[in-house]
N, C-alpha and C positions, 0 to 999 in steps of 0.2 A: 504493500500500500504506500510506503514511503516513496517508492519509485514512481508510481502513478502520480502521486501528489507533486513530486519535484518536476516531473515532465509536463504535467498538465496545468499546474497552478497559474503560472504567469500568463500563458496565452489565453486560457479560459477567462481569468479575471479581467485581463486587458480587453478581450473581446466584449465581455459583458458591460464593462465601463464605457467602452467606445460606442456601443449602441445606446447608451443612456443619454439623457437630455442635458449634457454638460455643454458649456461653451466650447467651441471648436478648438481654441488654443489650449484649453485644459486637456481635451481629448488627445491632441497631438503630443503633449508632454507625457500623458499616461502611456501612449503607445510606445514611445521611445524608451521609457523606463521599463515597460513590460518586456520588450524584445531584448533589451540589453541584459536584464536580469535573467531572462531565459537562456541567453548565450552563456552567461556565467554559470548558471546552475547545470547546464549540459556539460560544461568543461569539468566542473567538480564531480559530476556523476560519472564521467568517463575517465577520470584521472587514474584509477587503478589500472585500466587497460592501456591508456596512453603512456603511462610510466612503465609499462610492461611488468608490473608486479603480478598480474594474473592474465592468462590468455583470453579468457572470456568471463564476463561479469553477468551472472544470471540473476534476474529479478523475480520471475515466476517460471512456471513450467514452459510457457510459450513466449516469454519475453526475456531477451538477453542481448548483450552487445559484445561483439568480438572486436578485434583491432581495426579491421577495415570498416566495420560499421561505426566504430567510435570516431574514426577520421572523418567519415562522411557526415556524421551527426554534427561534429564541430563545424565543418565547412558549411553545412546547411544553415545553421544558426548564425554563422558569421555573415553569410550572404543576406539573410533576412534582416539582421541588425543593420547592415550597411544600407539596404534598400529602404527599410522603414524609417531609419533615422534621416534619410534624405527626403522622404515623402512629404513632411510638412513644408519644407522649403519649396519643393516642386509644386504643391497645390497652392501655396501662397503666391508664388510667381505666376501660376496659371490663371489665378483670378485677377492679379494686378496687371500682368503684361501679356498673358497669352490670349486675351480677348474672350475668355470663357468664364461665365459665372457658374461656379460650382456650388450647388446647394449644400449646406452643412450636413444634411442628413445623408447625402450621397457619400460624402467623405467619411462620415462615421461608419457607414456600412462597408466601405472599402477597408477601413482598419479592422473591423470585426472579422470580415471574411479573410483578410490577410493573416491575422493571428491564428485563426482556426486552420488555415491552409498550412502554416508553419507547423502547427501541432500534428496534422496528418502526415506531413513529410517526416517529422521526427519519428513517428511510429513505424515508418518504412524500415528504418535502420535498426530498430530494436525488436522487430517482430521475428521471433525464432520459430515461426510456423508459416508455411507457405500459404495457408488459407488466410491468416491474419495479414500477411504481406499483401495479398491480393486486395483485401478489404481496405488497407491503408492507401494503396495506389488509387483505388476507386474514390476514396474520400478526398484525395488531392484534386481529382477532377471536379468533384461537386463544389468544393470550397473555392477553387480558383476560377470557376466559370463566371462568378460575379465580378471578379477583377477584370476579366476580358470585356464584360458588358458595361464597364463603368461609364463610358461616355453616352450610352443609351441612344445612339443614332443607328441608322440602317446598316452601316458598315460594321459597327460593333455587334449588332444583332446577328448579322450573317456570320461573323467570325466566331461568335459564341456558339451558335447552332452547329457550325462545322466542327468546332472543337469538341462539343458534347457528343455529336453523332459519330464522328470518326473514332474518337478515343473510346467511346462506349462499345463500339463494335470490336475494337482491338482488345479491350479489357475482357469482353465476352470470350474471345479466343483464348486469352490467358486463363480465364476461369476453367475452360474446357481442358487446357493443358494441365492445370492444377489437379483437376479431377482424375485425369489419366495417370498422373504421378501417384496420386493416392491409390488408384487401382493397382499400379505396379507394385506397391508396397504390400498389398494384400495377398499376393501370390507367393507365400512362403517366407517372406522377409519379416513382417511384423504381424502378429496375430490381430486381426481386425483392421489393420492398416493404420497409417499415421501420416500426418503432414508436418510433424515436428522436424525442424532442419537437422538437429544434432542426431536424432534417431535415424533419420534417413541417411545421413553421412556415415553413421556407424555400420549400417547394413547395406551400403550401396551396391556391393557385388551380388547381393541376393535379390535385387529388384528385377521384376520382369522386364527384359530388355526392350521388347517391341513397344510395350505401353510407355516405357520411360522415354524412348526416343521420340515417339509420337507426341507425348506430353511436352517434351523439350521444344519440339518444333512449334507447337501451338503457343507455348509461353514466349518463345523468341518472337513469333509473329505478333502476339498481343502486346507484350511489353515494348517491342520494337516500334509499334504504332505510337505508343505513348512517348517514346524517346525521339520520334521523328526520323526513323530510318527510311531511306529511299526504297520504294516509292510510296511509303505509308506516311509521308511527311506533310500531306496537303493541308492539315489544320494549322501547322506550326507558324508559317509566315504570317498568316492573317491574324492569329491570336497574339503573336508578339507585336505586330504592328499596331493593332487597335487598342491593346491594353495601355494604361498610363505607364510612364517610364519606370517607376519603382516596381510595378507588377511585372513588366517585361523583364526586368533584371532578375526577379525571383523565378520566373518561368524558365529563363535560360540558364541562370547560374545555380539553381537548386532543383527544380522539378525534373529536368532532363536527367540529372544524376540519380534521382529516385528510380526512374524506369530502368536505367542502365544497371543500377545496383540489383534490381529484381532479376535481371538477366544474369548478372554475376552469380547470384544465389543458386539459380537453377543450373547454370554451367558448372559451378563448383561441385554439384552433386553428380552430374553426368560424367565429369572428368575422372571420378573415382571408379568407374565401371570399365569393363572390357571394351565397351563400345564408345570410347571417348573420342574417336575420330570425328564424329559429327559435331562436337562442341569445339573442335579446334579448326576445322576447315571452313565450316559455314559462317561463323561470326567474322573470321578474318577476311574472307572474300567479300562477304556482304558489307562489312565495314569499309573496306577499300572502295567498293563501288559506290557506297553512299557518299564518301568524301569526294570522289570524282564527280558524281552527279551534282552535288552541292556547288563544287567549283565552277562547273559549266553554267549552272543557273545563276551564279553570282555575277557573271559577265554582264547580263542585261537586267539590271534591277533599277527600279524607279522610285523606291521609297527608302529612306535612310534606316528605318528600323527593320524593314524587310531585308536590307543588306546584312544586318547583323543576325537576323533570324537564319538566313541561309549559311552564314558563317558558323552558327551553332550546329546546324545539321552536319557540316563538314567535321566539326570537332566530335560530334556524336559518332561519326564513322570511325574516327581515329581511336576513340575510347573503346568502341566495339572490337576493333582489332586487338587492343591490349587485353580485353576480356578473353578473346579467342586464344591468345598466347598464354593465358593462365598466369598473368602477372598482376596481382592486386596492387603492387606498389606503382607500376607504370600506369595502371588504370586510374588510381587516385591522383598521381602526379599530373597527368594530363587534365583530369577533372578540376584539380585545384587551380592550375594556371589558367584554364579556360574560364572558370567561374569568376576569378578575381578580375581578369581583363574585361570579360563581357559585361559584368555588372557596371564597371566604370564606363564602358562604351554606351550602354543603354541609358544610364543616368545623364551622361553628357549629351546624348542624342535628344533626350527630353528637353534639356536646356536649349539646344540648337533649334528644335521645333518651336519653342517659345520665342526665340530671337526672330526667326524668319516667318513664323506663322504658317508653315507648310512642312509636309513630310517629303515633298517631291525633290529628289536629288538634283534635278535639272535647275531648280530655283535656288539651291543653296550654294553660294559661292563666297569666297573671301572671308572665311571664318577667322583667319589669322588677323585680318584687318579689323573685323568687328569685335573679336574678343581674343587677344593674344594668349591669355591664360587658357581659355577653353580650347583654342586651336592646338596649343602645345600638348595639353593633356589628351586631346583627341588623337593626335599623331602617335603619342606614346602608347595609348590603348590599342590602336590599330596595329602598330608594330608588334606589340606583345601577342595579340591574338593570332597573327599570321605566322608566329614562330620565328621571328628574327632574333639573332643573338643581340644582347646577352640575356634575353628574357627567358623565363623558366620553360615556356612552351617549346622553345628550340631544343632544350635538353631532353624533354619528354619525347618529342617527336623523333629526335635522332635515335634515342634508345629503343623506341618502338620499331623503327626501321631496322636497327641492328639486330634486335631480337627476332624480327620476322625473317631476316636473312639467315640467321642461325637456325631457325626452324624450317629452313628450305621452303619458305613461302615466297618464291621468286616472283610469281605473277602478282601477288598482293603488294610486294615491294615496288614493282614497276608501276602499278596503278596508283599507289600512294604517292610516289614521287611526282607523277604527272599531276595528281590532284593538288598536292601542296604547291606546286609551281603555278598552276592555274589560279588557285585561290589567292596566292600572294600577288600575282599580277593584277587580278581583278580588283582586289581590295585596294591595292596601291593606286590604281587609276582613279577609282571612285573617291578615295580620301584626298588625293592630290587636287582633284577638281573642287572638292569642298573647301580645302584650305586656301587655295590660291585664287587669284582673279579679283574682280570687283563685285560687290553685292549688286543684285539687279534692281533693288529698291531700298528705300530707307529702312534701316533695321532698328527695332526698339532695343534699348539698353536695359539690362536687368542689373540692378544695383546689388552690392554686397558680395563678399567672398563665400558666403555660406553655401551657395550652389556648387562651389568647386571643392568644398572641404572633403566630402566622402570620396569623390573621384580622385582627388589628389592623393589621399591615403592609399587608395587601391592601386594607383599607378606606381607609387613608391613600393608597394608590396610586390608588384610584378617584377620590378628590378631586383629587389632583395631575393625573391625566389630564384631568379636566374643565377644570382651570384652565390647562393648558398646550397642549391640543390645538388650540384655535382659533387662537392666534398662529402655531402651526406650519403649519396649513392655509392661512393667509393668504399664506404664501410658498412653498407647495408646490402644484403642480397636482393637481386631484382627478381 
């Protein structure tokens, strides 16, 4: 019960107070306090695992956190803390400079939904049961749909319905896959069957192979839809583009990690069986093709947030390759670098949209002239997310390519190299057009440094990660 209290208390209390009839400035302070306390409590909760004093910290029979889960739990709360700490500044500027009048009740509902969304994501990483993992992933869809629909116009409505329909179909496939894995445990492995992750890992060699393989394929298909794997990505660009910038940051920097973590959990199980070839070849090839498709789609983009949405799909493909290679460290390292850089880019893109009052890339020019600080941070974030040295993504991607070559995945290596090159060129061209030139019309100036505070800290983090990741990896096994 102490575990549930520590994990649920701050988001639930914060959501309840956010929906109350308080002044909006008070609500904003409540939200920042709640999410920061949640991040601190998650760190304290995971400290025994993070400090490697125990390999797995069990709370109940079906709730526990291992090392990879603890890392992702910390990353998720960090992303949420950065996004929601920036949100009051974003909404304040949206009302003052963005030309949009936001009813206080809409903002209250946004904060309540966002905090419950964070709670659902937290449960993804502590669910030690494949059934509860599925429930947690489904809960993230329901709570985040309101964030996508925030602007309440026809474009937001279309994006929300597409998000709900496509992801619900995908999650239905994941449910079928979960049922098939349960059925595979009933055939001599566990009396009566089980979905407990530790029990399944302990008797993996006794699971019925055909049902397990079929269950794995359906889970990969279902959770892959939620992660935005090509060609199941159709919901992602619209949802990321229509959601307000803090929500887009959480969708890209945290939600996609949840779906990929679910794939990791199932892959971890299949890898322990004699039929492990399916969980090595399929994710690696599919991930490489996803990265390539995203790179090609990046070339012709017309919206600034859609640009970063397709960049997220590329990084999802790279992380899927790391999952197929069986390296939890490389999986997390790529996720960490992508999340930090992408949150900064989405928050900065929100500022840019408020400057120019448009999402259209063809209308956004001369950012360095309009806002030198914003332009510099935007360039740093773009360089980080494309994997340029000395940023952390460069090291992660290099190691993933090296490990793929060691695993004789030559085709995947070739596809990934082409994908990374195409994405780098496409993003560089789009970003250079944004930074240089002259603005096409008079641009409103947003006062204060507060809108750059969180993006600045995140950009510093991307550089620090690049400078510190390699020495860490030299003493840690990959």
